[in-house]
All heavy atoms as TSV, in Angstrom:
chain	resi	resn	atom	element	x	y	z
A	1	MET	N	N	-2.471	51.141	-1.360
A	1	MET	CA	C	-1.142	50.827	-1.858
A	1	MET	C	C	-0.282	52.076	-1.752
A	1	MET	O	O	-0.731	53.170	-2.069
A	1	MET	CB	C	-1.218	50.338	-3.299
A	1	MET	CG	C	0.123	50.018	-3.884
A	1	MET	SD	S	0.086	49.500	-5.605
A	1	MET	CE	C	-0.238	47.791	-5.427
A	2	ARG	N	N	0.934	51.867	-1.309
A	2	ARG	CA	C	1.867	52.994	-1.226
A	2	ARG	C	C	2.236	53.448	-2.625
A	2	ARG	O	O	2.368	52.642	-3.538
A	2	ARG	CB	C	3.101	52.580	-0.472
A	2	ARG	CG	C	2.834	52.306	0.989
A	2	ARG	CD	C	4.035	51.815	1.692
A	2	ARG	NE	N	5.201	52.621	1.366
A	2	ARG	CZ	C	6.299	52.653	2.079
A	2	ARG	NH1	N	6.391	51.935	3.165
A	2	ARG	NH2	N	7.327	53.394	1.731
A	3	ALA	N	N	2.419	54.724	-2.769
A	3	ALA	CA	C	2.719	55.296	-4.080
A	3	ALA	C	C	4.040	54.781	-4.663
A	3	ALA	O	O	4.198	54.727	-5.864
A	3	ALA	CB	C	2.748	56.807	-4.001
A	4	ASP	N	N	4.974	54.385	-3.802
A	4	ASP	CA	C	6.264	53.953	-4.318
A	4	ASP	C	C	6.333	52.454	-4.583
A	4	ASP	O	O	7.388	51.923	-4.874
A	4	ASP	CB	C	7.395	54.384	-3.386
A	4	ASP	CG	C	7.235	53.871	-1.959
A	4	ASP	OD1	O	6.138	53.407	-1.606
A	4	ASP	OD2	O	8.213	53.930	-1.203
A	5	LEU	N	N	5.209	51.758	-4.475
A	5	LEU	CA	C	5.163	50.328	-4.799
A	5	LEU	C	C	4.667	50.146	-6.224
A	5	LEU	O	O	3.784	50.866	-6.688
A	5	LEU	CB	C	4.229	49.573	-3.854
A	5	LEU	CG	C	4.669	49.435	-2.405
A	5	LEU	CD1	C	3.620	48.669	-1.611
A	5	LEU	CD2	C	6.006	48.741	-2.304
A	6	SER	N	N	5.251	49.170	-6.903
A	6	SER	CA	C	4.776	48.825	-8.247
A	6	SER	C	C	4.719	47.307	-8.359
A	6	SER	O	O	5.405	46.590	-7.634
A	6	SER	CB	C	5.688	49.426	-9.321
A	6	SER	OG	O	7.002	48.906	-9.208
A	7	VAL	N	N	3.891	46.836	-9.266
A	7	VAL	CA	C	3.689	45.406	-9.488
A	7	VAL	C	C	3.825	45.137	-10.981
A	7	VAL	O	O	3.267	45.879	-11.794
A	7	VAL	CB	C	2.284	44.974	-8.999
A	7	VAL	CG1	C	2.029	43.505	-9.271
A	7	VAL	CG2	C	2.111	45.291	-7.523
A	8	ARG	N	N	4.586	44.077	-11.314
A	8	ARG	CA	C	4.724	43.706	-12.727
A	8	ARG	C	C	5.144	42.246	-12.829
A	8	ARG	O	O	5.730	41.693	-11.898
A	8	ARG	CB	C	5.730	44.595	-13.454
A	8	ARG	CG	C	7.156	44.412	-12.987
A	8	ARG	CD	C	8.134	45.113	-13.928
A	8	ARG	NE	N	9.479	45.133	-13.423
A	8	ARG	CZ	C	10.336	44.111	-13.498
A	8	ARG	NH1	N	9.977	42.974	-14.055
A	8	ARG	NH2	N	11.562	44.226	-13.022
A	9	PRO	N	N	4.835	41.629	-13.970
A	9	PRO	CA	C	5.338	40.267	-14.200
A	9	PRO	C	C	6.862	40.298	-14.314
A	9	PRO	O	O	7.434	41.228	-14.887
A	9	PRO	CB	C	4.704	39.863	-15.537
A	9	PRO	CG	C	3.603	40.828	-15.774
A	9	PRO	CD	C	3.980	42.087	-15.057
A	10	LEU	N	N	7.498	39.296	-13.748
A	10	LEU	CA	C	8.954	39.206	-13.844
A	10	LEU	C	C	9.362	38.662	-15.204
A	10	LEU	O	O	8.656	37.872	-15.814
A	10	LEU	CB	C	9.505	38.293	-12.744
A	10	LEU	CG	C	9.238	38.719	-11.311
A	10	LEU	CD1	C	9.964	37.782	-10.348
A	10	LEU	CD2	C	9.632	40.159	-11.059
A	11	ARG	N	N	10.534	39.086	-15.631
A	11	ARG	CA	C	11.147	38.583	-16.863
A	11	ARG	C	C	12.236	37.592	-16.473
A	11	ARG	O	O	12.642	37.527	-15.306
A	11	ARG	CB	C	11.728	39.750	-17.665
A	11	ARG	CG	C	10.664	40.757	-18.107
A	11	ARG	CD	C	11.280	41.929	-18.857
A	11	ARG	NE	N	12.047	42.814	-18.002
A	11	ARG	CZ	C	11.554	43.856	-17.340
A	11	ARG	NH1	N	10.264	44.135	-17.425
A	11	ARG	NH2	N	12.329	44.616	-16.581
A	12	ASP	N	N	12.722	36.840	-17.424
A	12	ASP	CA	C	13.778	35.865	-17.154
A	12	ASP	C	C	14.956	36.509	-16.411
A	12	ASP	O	O	15.538	35.891	-15.521
A	12	ASP	CB	C	14.285	35.231	-18.451
A	12	ASP	CG	C	13.269	34.298	-19.087
A	12	ASP	OD1	O	12.253	33.977	-18.439
A	12	ASP	OD2	O	13.494	33.885	-20.234
A	13	GLY	N	N	15.288	37.723	-16.759
A	13	GLY	CA	C	16.401	38.414	-16.125
A	13	GLY	C	C	16.186	38.740	-14.657
A	13	GLY	O	O	17.131	39.071	-13.941
A	14	ASP	N	N	14.943	38.665	-14.205
A	14	ASP	CA	C	14.606	38.936	-12.804
A	14	ASP	C	C	14.655	37.679	-11.937
A	14	ASP	O	O	14.560	37.772	-10.710
A	14	ASP	CB	C	13.177	39.503	-12.690
A	14	ASP	CG	C	12.993	40.822	-13.397
A	14	ASP	OD1	O	13.874	41.695	-13.258
A	14	ASP	OD2	O	11.957	40.985	-14.081
A	15	TYR	N	N	14.789	36.514	-12.558
A	15	TYR	CA	C	14.628	35.259	-11.808
A	15	TYR	C	C	15.695	35.043	-10.743
A	15	TYR	O	O	15.410	34.466	-9.695
A	15	TYR	CB	C	14.566	34.066	-12.755
A	15	TYR	CG	C	13.265	33.965	-13.532
A	15	TYR	CD1	C	13.141	33.053	-14.565
A	15	TYR	CD2	C	12.181	34.775	-13.249
A	15	TYR	CE1	C	11.953	32.937	-15.282
A	15	TYR	CE2	C	10.998	34.667	-13.963
A	15	TYR	CZ	C	10.896	33.755	-14.974
A	15	TYR	OH	O	9.716	33.640	-15.671
A	16	ALA	N	N	16.914	35.498	-10.973
A	16	ALA	CA	C	17.950	35.332	-9.948
A	16	ALA	C	C	17.595	36.145	-8.704
A	16	ALA	O	O	17.744	35.655	-7.572
A	16	ALA	CB	C	19.314	35.738	-10.492
A	17	ARG	N	N	17.118	37.358	-8.897
A	17	ARG	CA	C	16.691	38.187	-7.755
A	17	ARG	C	C	15.519	37.546	-7.029
A	17	ARG	O	O	15.453	37.551	-5.801
A	17	ARG	CB	C	16.301	39.586	-8.233
A	17	ARG	CG	C	17.478	40.426	-8.653
A	17	ARG	CD	C	17.066	41.722	-9.296
A	17	ARG	NE	N	16.306	42.588	-8.407
A	17	ARG	CZ	C	15.660	43.670	-8.815
A	17	ARG	NH1	N	15.671	44.011	-10.091
A	17	ARG	NH2	N	14.995	44.412	-7.970
A	18	TRP	N	N	14.571	37.016	-7.802
A	18	TRP	CA	C	13.417	36.355	-7.200
A	18	TRP	C	C	13.861	35.133	-6.393
A	18	TRP	O	O	13.417	34.935	-5.256
A	18	TRP	CB	C	12.411	35.949	-8.275
A	18	TRP	CG	C	11.324	35.073	-7.740
A	18	TRP	CD1	C	11.180	33.739	-7.917
A	18	TRP	CD2	C	10.235	35.477	-6.907
A	18	TRP	NE1	N	10.078	33.275	-7.253
A	18	TRP	CE2	C	9.465	34.324	-6.618
A	18	TRP	CE3	C	9.828	36.684	-6.370
A	18	TRP	CZ2	C	8.332	34.354	-5.833
A	18	TRP	CZ3	C	8.690	36.721	-5.584
A	18	TRP	CH2	C	7.954	35.566	-5.319
A	19	SER	N	N	14.738	34.334	-6.957
A	19	SER	CA	C	15.219	33.131	-6.265
A	19	SER	C	C	15.911	33.497	-4.958
A	19	SER	O	O	15.748	32.799	-3.946
A	19	SER	CB	C	16.162	32.340	-7.165
A	19	SER	OG	O	15.461	31.832	-8.282
A	20	GLN	N	N	16.664	34.580	-4.954
A	20	GLN	CA	C	17.331	35.020	-3.727
A	20	GLN	C	C	16.302	35.503	-2.704
A	20	GLN	O	O	16.426	35.214	-1.510
A	20	GLN	CB	C	18.340	36.123	-4.011
A	20	GLN	CG	C	19.194	36.471	-2.813
A	20	GLN	CD	C	20.028	35.283	-2.348
A	20	GLN	OE1	O	20.784	34.713	-3.122
A	20	GLN	NE2	N	19.874	34.904	-1.094
A	21	LEU	N	N	15.290	36.216	-3.149
A	21	LEU	CA	C	14.226	36.672	-2.242
A	21	LEU	C	C	13.524	35.474	-1.607
A	21	LEU	O	O	13.280	35.458	-0.397
A	21	LEU	CB	C	13.224	37.541	-3.006
A	21	LEU	CG	C	12.108	38.170	-2.180
A	21	LEU	CD1	C	12.677	39.261	-1.274
A	21	LEU	CD2	C	11.039	38.747	-3.083
A	22	VAL	N	N	13.226	34.458	-2.393
A	22	VAL	CA	C	12.583	33.246	-1.878
A	22	VAL	C	C	13.501	32.547	-0.882
A	22	VAL	O	O	13.062	32.125	0.191
A	22	VAL	CB	C	12.194	32.293	-3.034
A	22	VAL	CG1	C	11.749	30.938	-2.515
A	22	VAL	CG2	C	11.105	32.921	-3.896
A	23	ALA	N	N	14.790	32.436	-1.214
A	23	ALA	CA	C	15.748	31.764	-0.327
A	23	ALA	C	C	15.889	32.492	1.006
A	23	ALA	O	O	16.052	31.857	2.058
A	23	ALA	CB	C	17.109	31.656	-1.015
A	24	ASP	N	N	15.798	33.804	0.994
A	24	ASP	CA	C	15.961	34.603	2.208
A	24	ASP	C	C	14.692	34.660	3.067
A	24	ASP	O	O	14.765	35.020	4.240
A	24	ASP	CB	C	16.383	36.032	1.855
A	24	ASP	CG	C	17.784	36.103	1.275
A	24	ASP	OD1	O	18.554	35.124	1.429
A	24	ASP	OD2	O	18.107	37.134	0.659
A	25	ALA	N	N	13.548	34.330	2.498
A	25	ALA	CA	C	12.275	34.431	3.208
A	25	ALA	C	C	12.061	33.230	4.121
A	25	ALA	O	O	12.304	32.088	3.725
A	25	ALA	CB	C	11.123	34.528	2.207
A	26	ALA	N	N	11.599	33.482	5.323
A	26	ALA	CA	C	11.308	32.393	6.269
A	26	ALA	C	C	10.265	31.437	5.700
A	26	ALA	O	O	10.290	30.245	5.973
A	26	ALA	CB	C	10.839	32.970	7.592
A	27	SER	N	N	9.361	31.963	4.905
A	27	SER	CA	C	8.302	31.127	4.327
A	27	SER	C	C	8.605	30.733	2.884
A	27	SER	O	O	7.728	30.229	2.179
A	27	SER	CB	C	6.957	31.862	4.387
A	27	SER	OG	O	7.040	33.071	3.654
A	28	GLY	N	N	9.846	30.947	2.442
A	28	GLY	CA	C	10.222	30.600	1.073
A	28	GLY	C	C	10.108	29.104	0.821
A	28	GLY	O	O	10.297	28.290	1.718
A	29	SER	N	N	9.753	28.744	-0.405
A	29	SER	CA	C	9.520	27.347	-0.758
A	29	SER	C	C	10.125	27.032	-2.122
A	29	SER	O	O	10.108	27.877	-3.025
A	29	SER	CB	C	8.014	27.086	-0.799
A	29	SER	OG	O	7.727	25.844	-1.396
A	30	ILE	N	N	10.596	25.816	-2.261
A	30	ILE	CA	C	11.120	25.371	-3.553
A	30	ILE	C	C	10.062	25.504	-4.650
A	30	ILE	O	O	10.383	25.740	-5.810
A	30	ILE	CB	C	11.640	23.917	-3.471
A	30	ILE	CG1	C	12.379	23.547	-4.762
A	30	ILE	CG2	C	10.529	22.953	-3.159
A	30	ILE	CD1	C	13.101	22.232	-4.703
A	31	TYR	N	N	8.794	25.397	-4.269
A	31	TYR	CA	C	7.708	25.468	-5.242
A	31	TYR	C	C	7.544	26.865	-5.841
A	31	TYR	O	O	6.826	27.030	-6.829
A	31	TYR	CB	C	6.402	25.002	-4.612
A	31	TYR	CG	C	6.515	23.603	-4.058
A	31	TYR	CD1	C	6.454	23.359	-2.695
A	31	TYR	CD2	C	6.717	22.517	-4.899
A	31	TYR	CE1	C	6.575	22.070	-2.181
A	31	TYR	CE2	C	6.851	21.228	-4.402
A	31	TYR	CZ	C	6.772	21.018	-3.043
A	31	TYR	OH	O	6.906	19.752	-2.547
A	32	ALA	N	N	8.196	27.854	-5.269
A	32	ALA	CA	C	8.137	29.216	-5.793
A	32	ALA	C	C	9.303	29.537	-6.716
A	32	ALA	O	O	9.351	30.617	-7.298
A	32	ALA	CB	C	8.112	30.216	-4.632
A	33	LEU	N	N	10.248	28.614	-6.843
A	33	LEU	CA	C	11.452	28.871	-7.625
A	33	LEU	C	C	11.225	28.650	-9.121
A	33	LEU	O	O	10.557	27.692	-9.525
A	33	LEU	CB	C	12.590	27.977	-7.148
A	33	LEU	CG	C	13.060	28.230	-5.724
A	33	LEU	CD1	C	14.108	27.197	-5.328
A	33	LEU	CD2	C	13.599	29.644	-5.571
A	34	PRO	N	N	11.788	29.509	-9.960
A	34	PRO	CA	C	11.638	29.350	-11.407
A	34	PRO	C	C	12.106	27.982	-11.908
A	34	PRO	O	O	11.474	27.417	-12.804
A	34	PRO	CB	C	12.506	30.470	-11.977
A	34	PRO	CG	C	12.542	31.489	-10.899
A	34	PRO	CD	C	12.518	30.727	-9.617
A	35	ALA	N	N	13.181	27.430	-11.358
A	35	ALA	CA	C	13.674	26.126	-11.821
A	35	ALA	C	C	12.626	25.045	-11.607
A	35	ALA	O	O	12.416	24.194	-12.487
A	35	ALA	CB	C	14.969	25.761	-11.107
A	36	TYR	N	N	11.962	25.052	-10.457
A	36	TYR	CA	C	10.899	24.081	-10.194
A	36	TYR	C	C	9.734	24.310	-11.160
A	36	TYR	O	O	9.215	23.360	-11.766
A	36	TYR	CB	C	10.395	24.178	-8.752
A	36	TYR	CG	C	9.160	23.335	-8.534
A	36	TYR	CD1	C	9.278	21.975	-8.301
A	36	TYR	CD2	C	7.885	23.886	-8.628
A	36	TYR	CE1	C	8.148	21.178	-8.140
A	36	TYR	CE2	C	6.756	23.100	-8.476
A	36	TYR	CZ	C	6.897	21.756	-8.227
A	36	TYR	OH	O	5.783	20.971	-8.084
A	37	LEU	N	N	9.319	25.553	-11.298
A	37	LEU	CA	C	8.179	25.861	-12.166
A	37	LEU	C	C	8.469	25.516	-13.625
A	37	LEU	O	O	7.591	25.012	-14.333
A	37	LEU	CB	C	7.791	27.332	-12.011
A	37	LEU	CG	C	7.233	27.698	-10.634
A	37	LEU	CD1	C	7.251	29.207	-10.422
A	37	LEU	CD2	C	5.837	27.129	-10.458
A	38	GLU	N	N	9.692	25.761	-14.077
A	38	GLU	CA	C	10.064	25.405	-15.453
A	38	GLU	C	C	10.011	23.891	-15.652
A	38	GLU	O	O	9.526	23.412	-16.685
A	38	GLU	CB	C	11.459	25.933	-15.772
A	38	GLU	CG	C	11.496	27.433	-15.937
A	38	GLU	CD	C	12.896	28.017	-15.971
A	38	GLU	OE1	O	13.877	27.281	-15.706
A	38	GLU	OE2	O	13.006	29.228	-16.246
A	39	THR	N	N	10.499	23.137	-14.672
A	39	THR	CA	C	10.463	21.675	-14.762
A	39	THR	C	C	9.027	21.169	-14.763
A	39	THR	O	O	8.655	20.307	-15.574
A	39	THR	CB	C	11.251	21.046	-13.588
A	39	THR	OG1	O	12.592	21.514	-13.660
A	39	THR	CG2	C	11.222	19.539	-13.648
A	40	LEU	N	N	8.210	21.693	-13.870
A	40	LEU	CA	C	6.794	21.309	-13.809
A	40	LEU	C	C	6.097	21.601	-15.131
A	40	LEU	O	O	5.384	20.749	-15.671
A	40	LEU	CB	C	6.108	22.048	-12.662
A	40	LEU	CG	C	4.602	21.841	-12.526
A	40	LEU	CD1	C	4.280	20.385	-12.196
A	40	LEU	CD2	C	4.039	22.773	-11.461
A	41	CYS	N	N	6.319	22.781	-15.657
A	41	CYS	CA	C	5.635	23.169	-16.887
A	41	CYS	C	C	6.140	22.394	-18.103
A	41	CYS	O	O	5.360	22.120	-19.025
A	41	CYS	CB	C	5.769	24.672	-17.099
A	41	CYS	SG	S	4.787	25.608	-15.899
A	42	SER	N	N	7.408	22.012	-18.112
A	42	SER	CA	C	7.888	21.207	-19.231
A	42	SER	C	C	7.271	19.811	-19.194
A	42	SER	O	O	7.051	19.194	-20.235
A	42	SER	CB	C	9.411	21.131	-19.249
A	42	SER	OG	O	9.890	20.363	-18.176
A	43	ALA	N	N	6.955	19.327	-18.005
A	43	ALA	CA	C	6.330	18.007	-17.872
A	43	ALA	C	C	4.836	18.048	-18.170
A	43	ALA	O	O	4.276	17.072	-18.657
A	43	ALA	CB	C	6.555	17.457	-16.466
A	44	THR	N	N	4.184	19.166	-17.895
A	44	THR	CA	C	2.725	19.241	-18.033
A	44	THR	C	C	2.271	19.969	-19.288
A	44	THR	O	O	1.111	19.867	-19.664
A	44	THR	CB	C	2.106	19.974	-16.826
A	44	THR	OG1	O	2.607	21.325	-16.792
A	44	THR	CG2	C	2.405	19.265	-15.530
A	45	GLY	N	N	3.168	20.725	-19.900
A	45	GLY	CA	C	2.783	21.522	-21.058
A	45	GLY	C	C	2.081	22.818	-20.671
A	45	GLY	O	O	1.571	23.528	-21.535
A	46	ASP	N	N	2.045	23.124	-19.388
A	46	ASP	CA	C	1.411	24.356	-18.922
A	46	ASP	C	C	2.447	25.468	-18.869
A	46	ASP	O	O	3.553	25.330	-19.374
A	46	ASP	CB	C	0.766	24.120	-17.546
A	46	ASP	CG	C	-0.393	23.132	-17.632
A	46	ASP	OD1	O	-1.129	23.158	-18.646
A	46	ASP	OD2	O	-0.562	22.329	-16.698
A	47	ARG	N	N	2.109	26.573	-18.246
A	47	ARG	CA	C	3.037	27.697	-18.164
A	47	ARG	C	C	2.947	28.331	-16.789
A	47	ARG	O	O	2.064	28.003	-16.003
A	47	ARG	CB	C	2.761	28.721	-19.263
A	47	ARG	CG	C	1.363	29.291	-19.242
A	47	ARG	CD	C	1.055	30.084	-20.516
A	47	ARG	NE	N	-0.299	30.584	-20.475
A	47	ARG	CZ	C	-0.649	31.763	-19.987
A	47	ARG	NH1	N	0.257	32.580	-19.520
A	47	ARG	NH2	N	-1.912	32.137	-19.975
A	48	PHE	N	N	3.857	29.240	-16.520
A	48	PHE	CA	C	3.848	29.941	-15.244
A	48	PHE	C	C	4.225	31.396	-15.448
A	48	PHE	O	O	4.767	31.783	-16.481
A	48	PHE	CB	C	4.800	29.284	-14.237
A	48	PHE	CG	C	6.266	29.551	-14.482
A	48	PHE	CD1	C	6.914	30.593	-13.841
A	48	PHE	CD2	C	6.990	28.754	-15.349
A	48	PHE	CE1	C	8.263	30.837	-14.071
A	48	PHE	CE2	C	8.339	28.984	-15.571
A	48	PHE	CZ	C	8.974	30.033	-14.943
A	49	ALA	N	N	3.911	32.185	-14.452
A	49	ALA	CA	C	4.325	33.581	-14.390
A	49	ALA	C	C	4.648	33.875	-12.937
A	49	ALA	O	O	4.133	33.220	-12.028
A	49	ALA	CB	C	3.215	34.503	-14.887
A	50	ILE	N	N	5.522	34.817	-12.732
A	50	ILE	CA	C	5.808	35.292	-11.382
A	50	ILE	C	C	5.554	36.790	-11.383
A	50	ILE	O	O	6.090	37.522	-12.225
A	50	ILE	CB	C	7.255	34.989	-10.955
A	50	ILE	CG1	C	7.522	33.482	-11.019
A	50	ILE	CG2	C	7.502	35.526	-9.537
A	50	ILE	CD1	C	8.967	33.080	-10.796
A	51	ILE	N	N	4.709	37.229	-10.467
A	51	ILE	CA	C	4.385	38.642	-10.325
A	51	ILE	C	C	5.276	39.203	-9.227
A	51	ILE	O	O	5.301	38.675	-8.109
A	51	ILE	CB	C	2.898	38.843	-9.968
A	51	ILE	CG1	C	1.998	38.123	-10.989
A	51	ILE	CG2	C	2.561	40.324	-9.861
A	51	ILE	CD1	C	2.181	38.559	-12.413
A	52	GLY	N	N	6.011	40.246	-9.512
A	52	GLY	CA	C	6.908	40.856	-8.540
A	52	GLY	C	C	6.340	42.149	-8.006
A	52	GLY	O	O	5.657	42.888	-8.711
A	53	VAL	N	N	6.620	42.407	-6.744
A	53	VAL	CA	C	6.263	43.670	-6.103
A	53	VAL	C	C	7.569	44.406	-5.818
A	53	VAL	O	O	8.491	43.831	-5.230
A	53	VAL	CB	C	5.473	43.443	-4.796
A	53	VAL	CG1	C	5.142	44.775	-4.133
A	53	VAL	CG2	C	4.221	42.636	-5.053
A	54	PHE	N	N	7.641	45.649	-6.232
A	54	PHE	CA	C	8.860	46.442	-6.114
A	54	PHE	C	C	8.596	47.712	-5.329
A	54	PHE	O	O	7.548	48.347	-5.484
A	54	PHE	CB	C	9.374	46.832	-7.512
A	54	PHE	CG	C	9.813	45.660	-8.330
A	54	PHE	CD1	C	8.895	44.906	-9.049
A	54	PHE	CD2	C	11.146	45.304	-8.378
A	54	PHE	CE1	C	9.294	43.812	-9.798
A	54	PHE	CE2	C	11.562	44.209	-9.133
A	54	PHE	CZ	C	10.638	43.464	-9.839
A	55	GLN	N	N	9.546	48.044	-4.480
A	55	GLN	CA	C	9.560	49.349	-3.829
A	55	GLN	C	C	10.747	50.077	-4.429
A	55	GLN	O	O	11.907	49.733	-4.143
A	55	GLN	CB	C	9.702	49.212	-2.321
A	55	GLN	CG	C	9.589	50.531	-1.595
A	55	GLN	CD	C	9.500	50.343	-0.093
A	55	GLN	OE1	O	9.906	49.330	0.450
A	55	GLN	NE2	N	8.959	51.338	0.564
A	56	GLY	N	N	10.468	50.990	-5.313
A	56	GLY	CA	C	11.526	51.572	-6.130
A	56	GLY	C	C	12.084	50.478	-7.019
A	56	GLY	O	O	11.336	49.792	-7.717
A	57	ASN	N	N	13.390	50.254	-6.963
A	57	ASN	CA	C	14.026	49.190	-7.747
A	57	ASN	C	C	14.207	47.905	-6.963
A	57	ASN	O	O	14.682	46.909	-7.510
A	57	ASN	CB	C	15.393	49.655	-8.269
A	57	ASN	CG	C	15.259	50.705	-9.341
A	57	ASN	OD1	O	14.307	50.709	-10.108
A	57	ASN	ND2	N	16.215	51.615	-9.390
A	58	GLU	N	N	13.856	47.912	-5.672
A	58	GLU	CA	C	14.046	46.739	-4.821
A	58	GLU	C	C	12.834	45.816	-4.884
A	58	GLU	O	O	11.697	46.245	-4.677
A	58	GLU	CB	C	14.277	47.165	-3.377
A	58	GLU	CG	C	14.516	46.002	-2.449
A	58	GLU	CD	C	14.675	46.428	-0.999
A	58	GLU	OE1	O	14.576	47.623	-0.688
A	58	GLU	OE2	O	14.883	45.525	-0.171
A	59	MET	N	N	13.069	44.548	-5.191
A	59	MET	CA	C	12.001	43.547	-5.179
A	59	MET	C	C	11.720	43.197	-3.717
A	59	MET	O	O	12.601	42.756	-2.990
A	59	MET	CB	C	12.423	42.302	-5.955
A	59	MET	CG	C	11.307	41.296	-6.138
A	59	MET	SD	S	11.831	39.781	-6.992
A	59	MET	CE	C	12.589	40.409	-8.480
A	60	VAL	N	N	10.468	43.399	-3.294
A	60	VAL	CA	C	10.117	43.187	-1.892
A	60	VAL	C	C	9.099	42.074	-1.686
A	60	VAL	O	O	8.784	41.713	-0.554
A	60	VAL	CB	C	9.607	44.488	-1.233
A	60	VAL	CG1	C	10.718	45.537	-1.191
A	60	VAL	CG2	C	8.376	45.031	-1.956
A	61	GLY	N	N	8.589	41.516	-2.759
A	61	GLY	CA	C	7.618	40.431	-2.640
A	61	GLY	C	C	7.166	39.976	-4.004
A	61	GLY	O	O	7.684	40.412	-5.029
A	62	GLY	N	N	6.196	39.090	-3.982
A	62	GLY	CA	C	5.661	38.589	-5.237
A	62	GLY	C	C	4.881	37.309	-5.052
A	62	GLY	O	O	4.678	36.848	-3.921
A	63	MET	N	N	4.455	36.744	-6.183
A	63	MET	CA	C	3.636	35.531	-6.163
A	63	MET	C	C	3.876	34.737	-7.432
A	63	MET	O	O	3.722	35.270	-8.537
A	63	MET	CB	C	2.161	35.921	-6.082
A	63	MET	CG	C	1.200	34.760	-6.210
A	63	MET	SD	S	1.264	33.601	-4.852
A	63	MET	CE	C	0.608	34.555	-3.533
A	64	PRO	N	N	4.269	33.456	-7.288
A	64	PRO	CA	C	4.371	32.616	-8.472
A	64	PRO	C	C	2.979	32.095	-8.846
A	64	PRO	O	O	2.164	31.781	-7.963
A	64	PRO	CB	C	5.284	31.477	-8.006
A	64	PRO	CG	C	5.042	31.384	-6.538
A	64	PRO	CD	C	4.717	32.785	-6.083
A	65	LEU	N	N	2.709	32.026	-10.124
A	65	LEU	CA	C	1.407	31.558	-10.610
A	65	LEU	C	C	1.614	30.409	-11.585
A	65	LEU	O	O	2.362	30.537	-12.546
A	65	LEU	CB	C	0.673	32.696	-11.329
A	65	LEU	CG	C	0.447	33.972	-10.522
A	65	LEU	CD1	C	-0.076	35.066	-11.416
A	65	LEU	CD2	C	-0.489	33.701	-9.363
A	66	TYR	N	N	0.950	29.299	-11.315
A	66	TYR	CA	C	0.953	28.144	-12.228
A	66	TYR	C	C	-0.295	28.250	-13.077
A	66	TYR	O	O	-1.416	28.296	-12.557
A	66	TYR	CB	C	0.973	26.853	-11.424
A	66	TYR	CG	C	0.870	25.597	-12.267
A	66	TYR	CD1	C	1.906	25.213	-13.094
A	66	TYR	CD2	C	-0.265	24.816	-12.221
A	66	TYR	CE1	C	1.818	24.078	-13.870
A	66	TYR	CE2	C	-0.366	23.667	-12.986
A	66	TYR	CZ	C	0.676	23.301	-13.812
A	66	TYR	OH	O	0.580	22.164	-14.572
A	67	LEU	N	N	-0.144	28.333	-14.378
A	67	LEU	CA	C	-1.249	28.608	-15.280
A	67	LEU	C	C	-1.522	27.418	-16.178
A	67	LEU	O	O	-0.650	26.973	-16.916
A	67	LEU	CB	C	-0.911	29.837	-16.134
A	67	LEU	CG	C	-0.505	31.078	-15.325
A	67	LEU	CD1	C	0.132	32.106	-16.245
A	67	LEU	CD2	C	-1.692	31.649	-14.593
A	68	GLN	N	N	-2.729	26.879	-16.081
A	68	GLN	CA	C	-3.115	25.750	-16.920
A	68	GLN	C	C	-3.854	26.231	-18.127
A	68	GLN	O	O	-4.574	27.176	-18.107
A	68	GLN	CB	C	-4.008	24.789	-16.139
A	68	GLN	CG	C	-3.269	24.096	-15.036
A	68	GLN	CD	C	-4.134	23.096	-14.306
A	68	GLN	OE1	O	-5.245	23.405	-13.920
A	68	GLN	NE2	N	-3.624	21.903	-14.130
């Protein structure tokens, strides 16, 4: 791992940046968006987290996690 990369769970305030990253990615999917995950979790009673990867202050990747 590069020294200038960091990984952390995203907070609600990060979701707009995450949504833009997903929208800009060729492999981006609606299933990775917080709005979809919030709707899914409200229907199932489960929860989700999104792990963000940052290079300095720039979000460069991540992974949404559906948690049962």
